[in-house]
Structure formats: structure tokens, C-alpha cells
C-alpha positions as a LaTeX table, in Angstrom:
\begin{tabular}{lrrr}
\hline
Residue & $x$ (\AA) & $y$ (\AA) & $z$ (\AA) \\
\hline
Met1 & 72.99 & 21.07 & $-6.04$ \\
Arg2 & 74.03 & 24.21 & $-7.89$ \\
Asp3 & 72.10 & 27.42 & $-7.17$ \\
Arg4 & 69.76 & 28.56 & $-9.94$ \\
Leu5 & 69.22 & 32.23 & $-10.73$ \\
Ile6 & 66.28 & 33.14 & $-12.93$ \\
Leu7 & 66.03 & 36.66 & $-14.30$ \\
Gly8 & 63.08 & 38.69 & $-15.57$ \\
Gln9 & 60.49 & 41.06 & $-14.26$ \\
Thr10 & 59.30 & 40.11 & $-10.78$ \\
Leu11 & 56.15 & 40.98 & $-8.87$ \\
Ala12 & 56.22 & 40.16 & $-5.17$ \\
Phe13 & 53.33 & 40.65 & $-2.74$ \\
Ala14 & 54.19 & 41.48 & 0.87 \\
Gly15 & 50.53 & 41.19 & 1.84 \\
Asp16 & 46.96 & 41.00 & 0.61 \\
Pro17 & 46.18 & 43.74 & $-1.95$ \\
Val18 & 42.48 & 43.40 & $-1.18$ \\
Ala19 & 43.07 & 44.72 & 2.33 \\
Glu20 & 46.16 & 46.85 & 1.71 \\
Gly21 & 45.92 & 47.97 & $-1.91$ \\
Pro22 & 48.19 & 47.40 & $-4.95$ \\
Ala23 & 51.12 & 49.17 & $-3.25$ \\
Val24 & 51.66 & 46.02 & $-1.21$ \\
Ala25 & 53.31 & 44.57 & $-4.36$ \\
Thr26 & 56.91 & 45.30 & $-5.35$ \\
His27 & 57.73 & 45.28 & $-9.05$ \\
Glu28 & 61.31 & 44.82 & $-10.29$ \\
Gln29 & 61.74 & 45.62 & $-13.97$ \\
Cys30 & 65.05 & 43.71 & $-14.07$ \\
Gly31 & 64.57 & 41.34 & $-11.18$ \\
Gly32 & 65.89 & 37.99 & $-10.16$ \\
Val33 & 65.00 & 34.97 & $-8.04$ \\
Leu34 & 67.79 & 32.88 & $-6.54$ \\
Ile35 & 66.74 & 29.28 & $-5.92$ \\
Arg36 & 68.61 & 26.95 & $-3.60$ \\
Asp37 & 67.49 & 23.38 & $-2.84$ \\
Gly38 & 64.03 & 24.00 & $-4.26$ \\
Val39 & 63.39 & 27.07 & $-2.14$ \\
Ile40 & 63.61 & 30.80 & $-2.88$ \\
Ala41 & 66.83 & 31.96 & $-1.23$ \\
Glu42 & 66.94 & 35.59 & $-2.38$ \\
Leu43 & 64.84 & 38.03 & $-4.36$ \\
Gly44 & 65.79 & 41.43 & $-5.75$ \\
Asp45 & 67.64 & 43.27 & $-8.46$ \\
Gly46 & 68.84 & 40.80 & $-11.06$ \\
Thr47 & 72.20 & 42.47 & $-11.73$ \\
Ser48 & 73.06 & 42.56 & $-8.03$ \\
Leu49 & 72.04 & 38.94 & $-7.52$ \\
Arg50 & 74.15 & 37.86 & $-10.48$ \\
Ala51 & 77.17 & 39.70 & $-9.09$ \\
Arg52 & 76.74 & 38.16 & $-5.63$ \\
His53 & 76.29 & 34.62 & $-6.95$ \\
Pro54 & 78.71 & 34.14 & $-9.87$ \\
Gly55 & 78.51 & 30.36 & $-9.58$ \\
Ala56 & 74.74 & 30.15 & $-10.02$ \\
Glu57 & 73.21 & 28.62 & $-13.13$ \\
Val58 & 71.49 & 31.55 & $-14.86$ \\
Thr59 & 68.31 & 31.52 & $-16.93$ \\
Asp60 & 67.35 & 34.91 & $-18.34$ \\
His61 & 63.68 & 35.26 & $-19.24$ \\
Gly62 & 64.13 & 38.81 & $-20.52$ \\
Ala63 & 60.98 & 40.92 & $-20.16$ \\
Ala64 & 58.81 & 37.99 & $-19.08$ \\
Leu65 & 57.15 & 38.22 & $-15.67$ \\
Ile66 & 58.11 & 35.81 & $-12.88$ \\
Leu67 & 55.25 & 35.02 & $-10.49$ \\
Pro68 & 54.45 & 32.34 & $-7.94$ \\
Gly69 & 52.96 & 29.28 & $-9.60$ \\
Phe70 & 49.19 & 29.38 & $-9.81$ \\
Val71 & 47.16 & 27.61 & $-7.11$ \\
Asp72 & 43.87 & 25.95 & $-8.11$ \\
Ala73 & 41.86 & 25.54 & $-4.91$ \\
His74 & 39.01 & 23.31 & $-6.17$ \\
Ala75 & 39.02 & 20.84 & $-9.06$ \\
His76 & 37.87 & 17.38 & $-10.12$ \\
Tyr77 & 40.70 & 15.67 & $-11.98$ \\
Pro78 & 38.46 & 12.68 & $-12.93$ \\
Gln79 & 36.40 & 15.09 & $-15.04$ \\
Thr80 & 39.36 & 15.96 & $-17.28$ \\
Ala81 & 37.99 & 14.08 & $-20.30$ \\
Ile82 & 34.50 & 15.59 & $-20.07$ \\
Ile83 & 35.47 & 19.25 & $-19.80$ \\
Ala84 & 33.39 & 21.54 & $-22.06$ \\
Ser85 & 30.59 & 18.99 & $-22.44$ \\
Trp86 & 27.33 & 20.62 & $-23.44$ \\
Gly87 & 25.41 & 21.01 & $-20.22$ \\
Lys88 & 22.14 & 21.81 & $-18.56$ \\
Arg89 & 21.86 & 22.41 & $-14.83$ \\
Leu90 & 24.18 & 20.97 & $-12.21$ \\
Ile91 & 22.24 & 17.82 & $-11.36$ \\
Asp92 & 21.58 & 16.99 & $-15.02$ \\
Trp93 & 25.24 & 17.59 & $-15.83$ \\
Leu94 & 26.36 & 15.25 & $-13.04$ \\
Asn95 & 24.06 & 12.47 & $-14.18$ \\
Ala96 & 24.75 & 12.87 & $-17.91$ \\
Tyr97 & 28.52 & 13.26 & $-17.85$ \\
Thr98 & 30.22 & 13.22 & $-14.47$ \\
Phe99 & 28.96 & 10.04 & $-12.87$ \\
Pro100 & 29.42 & 7.78 & $-15.93$ \\
Glu101 & 32.96 & 9.09 & $-16.37$ \\
Glu102 & 33.87 & 8.71 & $-12.71$ \\
Ala103 & 32.76 & 5.08 & $-12.80$ \\
Arg104 & 35.76 & 4.36 & $-15.05$ \\
Phe105 & 38.20 & 5.18 & $-12.25$ \\
Cys106 & 37.89 & 1.76 & $-10.68$ \\
Asp107 & 40.52 & 0.87 & $-13.29$ \\
Pro108 & 43.94 & 1.94 & $-11.93$ \\
Ala109 & 45.40 & 2.15 & $-15.44$ \\
Tyr110 & 42.71 & 4.57 & $-16.57$ \\
Ala111 & 43.03 & 6.62 & $-13.40$ \\
Ala112 & 46.79 & 6.85 & $-13.89$ \\
Glu113 & 46.38 & 7.89 & $-17.52$ \\
Val114 & 43.97 & 10.71 & $-16.69$ \\
Ala115 & 45.94 & 11.87 & $-13.65$ \\
Ala116 & 49.08 & 12.23 & $-15.77$ \\
Arg117 & 47.23 & 14.09 & $-18.51$ \\
Tyr118 & 45.51 & 16.38 & $-16.01$ \\
Leu119 & 48.70 & 17.36 & $-14.21$ \\
Asp120 & 50.53 & 17.97 & $-17.49$ \\
Leu121 & 47.68 & 20.22 & $-18.60$ \\
Leu122 & 47.95 & 22.16 & $-15.36$ \\
Leu123 & 51.69 & 22.60 & $-15.71$ \\
Ala124 & 51.26 & 23.77 & $-19.30$ \\
Asn125 & 48.95 & 26.47 & $-17.93$ \\
Gly126 & 51.23 & 27.52 & $-15.08$ \\
Thr127 & 49.41 & 25.80 & $-12.21$ \\
Thr128 & 51.76 & 24.17 & $-9.72$ \\
Thr129 & 49.41 & 23.32 & $-6.81$ \\
Met130 & 45.83 & 22.07 & $-6.81$ \\
Ala131 & 43.20 & 20.63 & $-4.50$ \\
Ser132 & 41.26 & 17.91 & $-6.29$ \\
Phe133 & 38.32 & 15.67 & $-5.63$ \\
Cys134 & 38.98 & 12.10 & $-6.78$ \\
Thr135 & 36.25 & 9.41 & $-7.08$ \\
Ile136 & 34.87 & 6.85 & $-4.63$ \\
His137 & 37.63 & 4.47 & $-5.74$ \\
Pro138 & 40.80 & 4.44 & $-3.61$ \\
Glu139 & 42.69 & 3.68 & $-6.84$ \\
Ser140 & 41.80 & 7.14 & $-8.10$ \\
Val141 & 43.54 & 8.72 & $-5.11$ \\
Asp142 & 46.61 & 6.51 & $-5.36$ \\
Ser143 & 46.96 & 7.30 & $-9.05$ \\
Phe144 & 46.62 & 11.03 & $-8.53$ \\
Phe145 & 49.13 & 11.24 & $-5.71$ \\
Ala146 & 51.60 & 9.00 & $-7.51$ \\
Ala147 & 51.44 & 11.23 & $-10.59$ \\
Ala148 & 51.89 & 14.39 & $-8.51$ \\
Gln149 & 54.73 & 12.84 & $-6.54$ \\
Ser150 & 56.60 & 11.87 & $-9.71$ \\
Arg151 & 56.42 & 15.50 & $-10.84$ \\
Gly152 & 57.49 & 16.88 & $-7.47$ \\
Met153 & 54.27 & 18.87 & $-7.19$ \\
Arg154 & 52.48 & 20.09 & $-4.10$ \\
Ala155 & 49.05 & 18.47 & $-4.35$ \\
Leu156 & 45.99 & 17.98 & $-2.18$ \\
Ala157 & 43.25 & 15.42 & $-2.83$ \\
Gly158 & 40.86 & 12.95 & $-1.30$ \\
Lys159 & 38.51 & 10.08 & $-2.03$ \\
Thr160 & 35.07 & 11.45 & $-2.89$ \\
Cys161 & 32.47 & 9.83 & $-0.64$ \\
Met162 & 28.83 & 9.16 & $-1.65$ \\
Asp163 & 26.47 & 6.59 & $-0.13$ \\
Arg164 & 22.96 & 8.01 & $-0.51$ \\
Asp165 & 20.58 & 6.60 & $-3.11$ \\
Thr166 & 20.62 & 9.99 & $-4.86$ \\
Ala167 & 23.94 & 8.86 & $-6.33$ \\
Pro168 & 23.99 & 6.08 & $-8.93$ \\
Val169 & 24.42 & 2.62 & $-7.45$ \\
Phe170 & 27.70 & 2.11 & $-9.33$ \\
Leu171 & 29.21 & 5.13 & $-7.53$ \\
Arg172 & 28.14 & 4.48 & $-3.97$ \\
Asp173 & 30.25 & 3.41 & $-1.06$ \\
Thr174 & 29.05 & 3.12 & 2.56 \\
Ala175 & 29.56 & 5.10 & 5.73 \\
Arg176 & 32.00 & 2.44 & 6.91 \\
Ala177 & 33.90 & 2.34 & 3.62 \\
Ala178 & 34.09 & 6.13 & 3.50 \\
Tyr179 & 35.76 & 6.17 & 6.90 \\
Asp180 & 37.99 & 3.13 & 6.39 \\
Asp181 & 39.13 & 4.01 & 2.87 \\
Ser182 & 39.72 & 7.65 & 3.71 \\
Arg183 & 41.68 & 6.79 & 6.82 \\
Ala184 & 43.84 & 4.26 & 4.99 \\
Leu185 & 44.57 & 6.76 & 2.20 \\
Leu186 & 45.30 & 9.48 & 4.74 \\
Asp187 & 47.75 & 7.21 & 6.54 \\
Arg188 & 49.40 & 6.30 & 3.22 \\
Trp189 & 49.76 & 9.75 & 1.65 \\
His190 & 49.22 & 12.64 & 4.06 \\
Gly191 & 52.48 & 14.50 & 4.62 \\
Val192 & 54.47 & 12.34 & 2.20 \\
Asp193 & 56.77 & 14.58 & 0.15 \\
Arg194 & 54.54 & 17.51 & $-0.91$ \\
Leu195 & 51.21 & 15.70 & $-0.68$ \\
Ser196 & 48.24 & 16.33 & 1.61 \\
Tyr197 & 45.12 & 14.25 & 2.10 \\
Val198 & 41.79 & 16.08 & 2.15 \\
Ile199 & 38.66 & 14.54 & 3.69 \\
Thr200 & 36.10 & 14.73 & 0.88 \\
Pro201 & 32.34 & 14.27 & 1.12 \\
Arg202 & 31.12 & 15.25 & $-2.35$ \\
Phe203 & 28.19 & 17.20 & $-0.94$ \\
Ser204 & 25.43 & 16.49 & 1.54 \\
Pro205 & 22.80 & 15.49 & $-1.08$ \\
Thr206 & 24.83 & 12.39 & $-1.97$ \\
Ser207 & 25.77 & 11.36 & 1.57 \\
Thr208 & 23.62 & 9.89 & 4.32 \\
Glu209 & 23.77 & 11.36 & 7.78 \\
Ala210 & 25.67 & 8.26 & 8.87 \\
Gln211 & 28.36 & 8.92 & 6.28 \\
Leu212 & 28.64 & 12.59 & 7.19 \\
Asp213 & 28.97 & 11.54 & 10.84 \\
Ala214 & 31.73 & 9.09 & 9.93 \\
Leu215 & 33.68 & 11.70 & 7.99 \\
Gly216 & 33.14 & 14.25 & 10.75 \\
Ala217 & 34.61 & 11.76 & 13.20 \\
Leu218 & 37.61 & 11.19 & 10.93 \\
Trp219 & 38.19 & 14.94 & 10.68 \\
Ala220 & 38.02 & 15.26 & 14.47 \\
Glu221 & 40.73 & 12.61 & 14.69 \\
His222 & 42.89 & 14.43 & 12.10 \\
Pro223 & 42.12 & 18.14 & 12.53 \\
Asp224 & 45.30 & 19.13 & 10.68 \\
Cys225 & 43.75 & 17.80 & 7.47 \\
Leu226 & 41.59 & 19.94 & 5.26 \\
Met227 & 38.00 & 18.97 & 4.47 \\
Gln228 & 36.54 & 19.91 & 1.09 \\
Thr229 & 32.98 & 19.83 & $-0.18$ \\
His230 & 30.39 & 21.89 & $-2.09$ \\
Leu231 & 28.01 & 24.50 & $-0.73$ \\
Ser232 & 25.13 & 26.51 & $-2.21$ \\
Glu233 & 26.14 & 26.25 & $-5.84$ \\
Gln234 & 22.67 & 26.45 & $-7.40$ \\
Thr235 & 19.23 & 27.41 & $-6.16$ \\
Asp236 & 17.65 & 24.12 & $-7.22$ \\
Glu237 & 20.47 & 22.27 & $-5.43$ \\
Ile238 & 19.61 & 24.19 & $-2.24$ \\
Ala239 & 15.96 & 23.21 & $-2.60$ \\
Trp240 & 17.07 & 19.59 & $-3.04$ \\
Val241 & 19.12 & 19.78 & 0.16 \\
Lys242 & 16.13 & 21.18 & 2.06 \\
Ser243 & 13.99 & 18.27 & 0.89 \\
Leu244 & 16.61 & 15.75 & 2.04 \\
Tyr245 & 17.41 & 17.47 & 5.34 \\
Pro246 & 14.13 & 19.06 & 6.47 \\
Glu247 & 15.40 & 19.62 & 10.02 \\
Ala248 & 18.47 & 21.59 & 8.91 \\
Arg249 & 18.51 & 25.35 & 9.40 \\
Asp250 & 20.18 & 25.83 & 6.02 \\
Tyr251 & 22.60 & 24.07 & 3.65 \\
Leu252 & 25.65 & 24.73 & 5.84 \\
Asp253 & 23.86 & 23.15 & 8.79 \\
Thr254 & 23.86 & 19.79 & 6.98 \\
Tyr255 & 27.64 & 19.85 & 7.46 \\
Glu256 & 27.76 & 21.62 & 10.80 \\
Ala257 & 25.43 & 19.09 & 12.44 \\
His258 & 27.84 & 16.30 & 11.56 \\
Gly259 & 31.17 & 17.83 & 12.54 \\
Leu260 & 32.03 & 19.08 & 9.04 \\
Leu261 & 32.33 & 22.79 & 9.72 \\
Gly262 & 35.69 & 24.10 & 10.84 \\
Ala263 & 38.67 & 26.34 & 10.28 \\
Asn264 & 40.21 & 23.85 & 7.85 \\
Gly265 & 37.04 & 23.54 & 5.81 \\
Leu266 & 36.94 & 24.40 & 2.10 \\
Tyr267 & 33.48 & 25.11 & 0.75 \\
Gly268 & 33.33 & 25.27 & $-3.03$ \\
His269 & 31.11 & 27.79 & $-4.85$ \\
Ala270 & 29.21 & 29.34 & $-1.90$ \\
Ile271 & 27.15 & 31.56 & $-4.19$ \\
His272 & 23.71 & 31.63 & $-2.58$ \\
Leu273 & 24.59 & 31.90 & 1.11 \\
Glu274 & 22.15 & 32.81 & 3.86 \\
Pro275 & 23.25 & 35.42 & 6.42 \\
Arg276 & 23.59 & 32.74 & 9.11 \\
Glu277 & 25.86 & 30.71 & 6.86 \\
Val278 & 28.18 & 33.67 & 6.29 \\
Glu279 & 28.26 & 34.34 & 10.03 \\
Arg280 & 29.14 & 30.75 & 10.90 \\
Leu281 & 31.78 & 30.42 & 8.17 \\
Ala282 & 33.40 & 33.62 & 9.43 \\
Glu283 & 33.17 & 32.58 & 13.09 \\
Val284 & 35.02 & 29.33 & 12.53 \\
Gly285 & 37.54 & 30.79 & 10.05 \\
Ala286 & 36.56 & 28.56 & 7.11 \\
Ala287 & 37.42 & 29.27 & 3.47 \\
Val288 & 35.18 & 29.49 & 0.42 \\
Val289 & 36.35 & 28.89 & $-3.14$ \\
His290 & 35.21 & 30.92 & $-6.14$ \\
Cys291 & 34.85 & 28.90 & $-9.36$ \\
Pro292 & 33.88 & 31.54 & $-11.95$ \\
Thr293 & 34.07 & 29.65 & $-15.25$ \\
Ser294 & 32.05 & 26.81 & $-13.75$ \\
Asn295 & 29.46 & 29.16 & $-12.27$ \\
Ser296 & 28.84 & 30.78 & $-15.65$ \\
Phe297 & 29.14 & 27.56 & $-17.69$ \\
Ile298 & 26.54 & 25.67 & $-15.64$ \\
Gly299 & 24.48 & 28.79 & $-14.94$ \\
Ser300 & 24.89 & 28.74 & $-11.17$ \\
Gly301 & 25.03 & 32.44 & $-10.34$ \\
Leu302 & 27.38 & 35.29 & $-9.43$ \\
Phe303 & 29.78 & 34.92 & $-6.52$ \\
Asp304 & 29.94 & 37.84 & $-4.09$ \\
Met305 & 33.53 & 39.08 & $-3.80$ \\
Gly306 & 32.41 & 41.14 & $-0.82$ \\
Leu307 & 32.83 & 37.93 & 1.20 \\
Arg308 & 36.58 & 38.61 & 1.16 \\
Ala309 & 36.04 & 41.15 & 3.92 \\
Arg310 & 35.15 & 38.32 & 6.30 \\
Leu311 & 36.38 & 35.05 & 4.77 \\
Arg312 & 39.43 & 33.56 & 3.14 \\
Val313 & 38.57 & 33.20 & $-0.55$ \\
Gly314 & 40.36 & 30.94 & $-2.99$ \\
Leu315 & 40.08 & 30.82 & $-6.77$ \\
Ala316 & 39.59 & 27.67 & $-8.81$ \\
Thr317 & 38.89 & 26.20 & $-12.21$ \\
Asp318 & 36.45 & 23.53 & $-10.94$ \\
Thr319 & 37.39 & 21.42 & $-13.95$ \\
Gly320 & 35.48 & 19.80 & $-15.54$ \\
Gly321 & 32.41 & 21.83 & $-14.49$ \\
Gly322 & 34.65 & 24.77 & $-15.24$ \\
Ser323 & 35.44 & 25.28 & $-18.89$ \\
Ser324 & 39.22 & 25.80 & $-18.75$ \\
Phe325 & 42.36 & 24.40 & $-17.14$ \\
Ser326 & 43.86 & 27.90 & $-17.18$ \\
Met327 & 44.02 & 30.10 & $-14.10$ \\
Leu328 & 44.50 & 33.06 & $-16.47$ \\
Arg329 & 41.09 & 32.34 & $-17.96$ \\
Thr330 & 39.77 & 31.82 & $-14.43$ \\
Met331 & 41.06 & 35.23 & $-13.35$ \\
Ala332 & 39.42 & 36.80 & $-16.40$ \\
Ala333 & 36.12 & 35.14 & $-15.54$ \\
Ala334 & 36.41 & 36.33 & $-11.94$ \\
Tyr335 & 36.88 & 39.86 & $-13.24$ \\
Glu336 & 33.86 & 39.59 & $-15.50$ \\
Ile337 & 31.59 & 38.17 & $-12.80$ \\
Ser338 & 32.71 & 40.81 & $-10.33$ \\
Gln339 & 31.93 & 43.48 & $-12.93$ \\
Leu340 & 28.38 & 42.12 & $-13.14$ \\
Lys341 & 28.19 & 42.52 & $-9.36$ \\
Gly342 & 29.36 & 46.13 & $-9.60$ \\
Thr343 & 33.00 & 45.76 & $-8.54$ \\
Ala344 & 36.04 & 46.09 & $-10.80$ \\
Leu345 & 38.81 & 43.88 & $-9.43$ \\
His346 & 42.28 & 45.36 & $-9.75$ \\
Pro347 & 44.90 & 43.22 & $-11.52$ \\
Ser348 & 46.75 & 42.90 & $-8.20$ \\
Glu349 & 43.66 & 41.36 & $-6.63$ \\
Leu350 & 43.24 & 38.88 & $-9.48$ \\
Leu351 & 46.87 & 37.76 & $-9.32$ \\
Trp352 & 46.65 & 37.46 & $-5.55$ \\
Leu353 & 43.51 & 35.33 & $-5.76$ \\
Ala354 & 45.29 & 32.90 & $-8.10$ \\
Thr355 & 48.44 & 32.71 & $-5.96$ \\
Gly356 & 48.67 & 33.85 & $-2.34$ \\
Gly357 & 44.92 & 34.02 & $-1.81$ \\
Ser358 & 44.33 & 30.44 & $-2.90$ \\
Ala359 & 47.41 & 29.32 & $-0.96$ \\
Glu360 & 45.96 & 30.88 & 2.18 \\
Ala361 & 42.59 & 29.23 & 1.53 \\
Leu362 & 44.44 & 25.90 & 1.47 \\
Arg363 & 46.34 & 26.78 & 4.68 \\
Leu364 & 49.58 & 26.84 & 2.69 \\
Gly365 & 50.18 & 30.58 & 2.74 \\
Asp366 & 53.41 & 30.13 & 4.68 \\
Arg367 & 54.92 & 27.87 & 2.00 \\
Ile368 & 53.61 & 28.72 & $-1.46$ \\
Gly369 & 51.88 & 31.53 & $-3.30$ \\
Arg370 & 54.46 & 34.31 & $-2.85$ \\
Leu371 & 57.85 & 35.35 & $-4.18$ \\
Ala372 & 59.70 & 35.58 & $-0.90$ \\
Pro373 & 62.77 & 34.01 & 0.72 \\
Gly374 & 61.94 & 30.71 & 2.38 \\
Tyr375 & 59.01 & 29.95 & 0.09 \\
Glu376 & 58.98 & 26.89 & $-2.12$ \\
Ala377 & 60.19 & 27.76 & $-5.61$ \\
Asp378 & 57.03 & 26.94 & $-7.55$ \\
Leu379 & 57.02 & 29.62 & $-10.22$ \\
Val380 & 55.36 & 30.57 & $-13.48$ \\
Val381 & 57.01 & 32.83 & $-16.05$ \\
Leu382 & 54.57 & 34.75 & $-18.22$ \\
Asp383 & 55.29 & 36.11 & $-21.67$ \\
Leu384 & 53.44 & 39.45 & $-21.57$ \\
Ala385 & 53.41 & 39.69 & $-25.38$ \\
Ser386 & 52.37 & 36.14 & $-26.27$ \\
Thr387 & 49.90 & 37.10 & $-29.00$ \\
Gln388 & 49.53 & 40.05 & $-31.33$ \\
Ala389 & 46.44 & 41.29 & $-29.50$ \\
Ile390 & 48.11 & 41.07 & $-26.10$ \\
Ser391 & 51.34 & 42.60 & $-27.36$ \\
Gln392 & 49.69 & 45.67 & $-28.86$ \\
Ala393 & 47.68 & 46.24 & $-25.66$ \\
Ala394 & 50.70 & 45.82 & $-23.37$ \\
Ala395 & 52.77 & 48.18 & $-25.52$ \\
Arg396 & 50.47 & 51.04 & $-24.51$ \\
Ala397 & 50.80 & 50.30 & $-20.80$ \\
Glu398 & 52.08 & 52.88 & $-18.34$ \\
Asp399 & 52.73 & 50.56 & $-15.40$ \\
Ile400 & 53.03 & 46.86 & $-14.56$ \\
Trp401 & 49.29 & 46.53 & $-13.88$ \\
Gln402 & 48.35 & 47.83 & $-17.32$ \\
Thr403 & 51.04 & 45.58 & $-18.77$ \\
Val404 & 49.85 & 42.37 & $-17.13$ \\
Phe405 & 46.09 & 42.95 & $-17.39$ \\
Pro406 & 45.84 & 42.07 & $-21.13$ \\
Thr407 & 47.52 & 38.73 & $-20.39$ \\
Ile408 & 45.06 & 38.09 & $-17.56$ \\
Met409 & 42.11 & 38.83 & $-19.82$ \\
Met410 & 43.29 & 37.31 & $-23.09$ \\
Gly411 & 46.12 & 34.95 & $-22.17$ \\
Asp412 & 46.19 & 31.17 & $-22.47$ \\
Asp413 & 48.87 & 28.49 & $-22.35$ \\
Arg414 & 50.84 & 30.37 & $-25.03$ \\
Ala415 & 51.57 & 33.00 & $-22.36$ \\
Val416 & 53.28 & 30.42 & $-20.13$ \\
Ala417 & 56.95 & 30.67 & $-21.07$ \\
Gln418 & 58.23 & 28.39 & $-18.31$ \\
Val419 & 57.14 & 26.69 & $-15.10$ \\
Tyr420 & 59.34 & 25.75 & $-12.17$ \\
Val421 & 58.34 & 23.13 & $-9.59$ \\
Ala422 & 60.50 & 23.24 & $-6.48$ \\
Gly423 & 63.04 & 25.18 & $-8.52$ \\
Arg424 & 63.16 & 22.71 & $-11.40$ \\
Pro425 & 61.97 & 23.68 & $-14.92$ \\
Val426 & 59.20 & 21.26 & $-15.79$ \\
Arg427 & 56.86 & 22.72 & $-18.40$ \\
Pro428 & 55.87 & 19.79 & $-20.66$ \\
\hline
\end{tabular}
């Protein structure tokens, strides 16, 4: 296959700007990325790369900014059709919208239709990797992975498990089915092409202790897999958990007691954590995932970015509880929520959260999320003057951070000039 050279501005992170500051990023005004066999082969000055590789197929994106593709660390693809539904609190929202919609995914044709639409929406917004909850139906997992595989995408997902009578009867499985279905899907999809299976109890209020035990046992058998769930999203949810698990020390303990706390654990939201919960998450090396548009849309609360000092933190849309498929909008919401908590996130931190930070949360930081040789060539190219408002703000900029910040705050899919998946241009 012929080498591909894409030219434009580049912004490459050699480390985490949260810990090391913005200087950890290298900006090339006239940069280039050489792609060979779906992987970044070289990075640097565009003119020099062009001279060294005269046979490469060249695409010049001008002043657009080349970044790693965005990584969405927590989403619900079956909720695609109900995004931006008028809502109340979390539990009401689940019962009114989510559960009736998820019941439709017993139909493989419907699951395939939504999976295709969801992934195309992500690509249109520059997202190249995601971790998604599916539904209790194995067909929903098969459809999702098949759609991701056909697009060459790196994708993580799992069958959502619920067997407690707090879930509607039409969306319940059993402890045995949760184990058997999840294991069969894991055997079928995990490690195939760019796909990874994730063990997925929805959250402890909708699973019996027997089901949590079964999924904990499955995770112990496959410790290389990730496990994803929800934790401490809303205060009334926490009270609900306490009523269902009166012996538990806290919400996290409902997972820990059943083998569902570990270094490969992904805990979505994690807004209202107790000190013991933070200590235990840090001790085991788990990751938490910030879902800012969802937290504001459903009125959950304000995530504490100070957790980054002790935990891996990913960023996510949480669609459809979140109100956008765009990681640009998600970065903007993260900035706004952090402002309300008294911290102004630097543009470098926001970009890192949506790329390398989320990749590290998903234990993929050695493969995606950075512009660096050897990394998979999942890329997004941003037009930094996509609208009149953004253009006039960027024109006043004195450095790359001031240039890109208006796109972070005001950008949408119009800012996405091109997307590359494994080095192949794919934007729908």
C-alpha cells in the first residue's frame, strides 16, 4: 500500500499536560504525518517529510489542525434515537425514555440500523474510538461490533446486564444469562481486528448480588478485559443504592464486594464520591470517566477535576444522557463545569482529555490518542475557522492555544474537515 502524507498544523503531546504543563506539546505550523500500513510512521516538518518521501500520496489540509482522533470513553449507542429528550432526574429519564428504547434492540435489523447511524455520527464529529454500553440483547453487541468492524474502527463494548426487579421485566436477564451471554460474546469478538469486549453490569441498582458475583467471576477469568459501569452519578441514586445494599460501606463497595473493582475498571460519572471510594479507586488503579454534558443535562452535579491527581480520568459524551455526539462540545462542557468548581482548564488539558487521557483510561494509551510514530493513524483534522464567530476569534490569537480554544468552545461537526481511521479517510 502506498504511503500517505497528510500536511497541516500538528499538535503532538509527549506526555500529560495536566502533570507536566502545556510545554509537553509540540506544535508544527507546517507539519506533516506520514502514514504507512495504517500506522503513523513519521511526524515532523511537512516540507522535510515531503522531500524524504517523494512517492507518498499527499493530502494538504493547509492551516487545519491535525490531531489524534477523539476518544469517547463512555456512551450508550442504543440511546442514539432518544438523545436530547426532555428529562427529569436520572431514574425518571431511564424509565421514560431509555428502557422502552432499549427494548427494541432484540431486533437485529433495528440494532444494526442504529449502530450504523451512531458510528457515522461519531465519525462526522471526529470521534474514532468509543466505549459503549449495548443492551441486554446479544444481538445489540453483534450489531455494534459488526458496524465498527466494517468501518475499521477501534471499538469497545459489552452486553448490558440487568436482572433485578428494579429494571422493567422486558429488559431483565438472569445471573446465568449475564455470564453465559457475556462469555460467548467475549469469545466471539474480543481481540478481533480492533475490537475489545467490555464486561458491563449497568449499575448495581439493576443487578442482584448473584449477577454481580457472576460478572465478577467472569472478569477474574478474563482480567485483560475492561469492566464498565456507573458510580455515584446522582445523590438520589446513591440513596437508592443504600436502600438496596444496606450492608455496603458505600456505593463502590457494592462492586468491590463482588469482584468488580480493579485496575481495568471504568466507573462512569463518579461525581459524589466518598473519601474511602477515592482511596480505593486510587489504590487499585481504576479509571473514572467524566461525562459533562450528561451531568448538566440530567442535573447530576459537578465533577471534581482534582481527581486527576490520583486517578486516570477519561472524557465522554454519555450519549444519549449526554446532549451531544461531539467531543468538541464535551470539552467545552468540561471547561464550563470546571470553571464552576474554580479551576480553568487549559486548552492543552481539554485536548488531552479527549485524546490521550481517554485512551489511557481505556488502557489504550500505547496505541491511540497521540500523534507519535508507532501509533495507529486515527486522526481528526480541524478547520480552525469553520464559522464566522470562530474565525474572527482565532484571527486575534497569539499562539496555538488561543487559536484552537474558540473551536473547542464553539465548534461542531462543521469544524471537522476530515477524519482518518487507520490511515484511511472515512468522514461520511
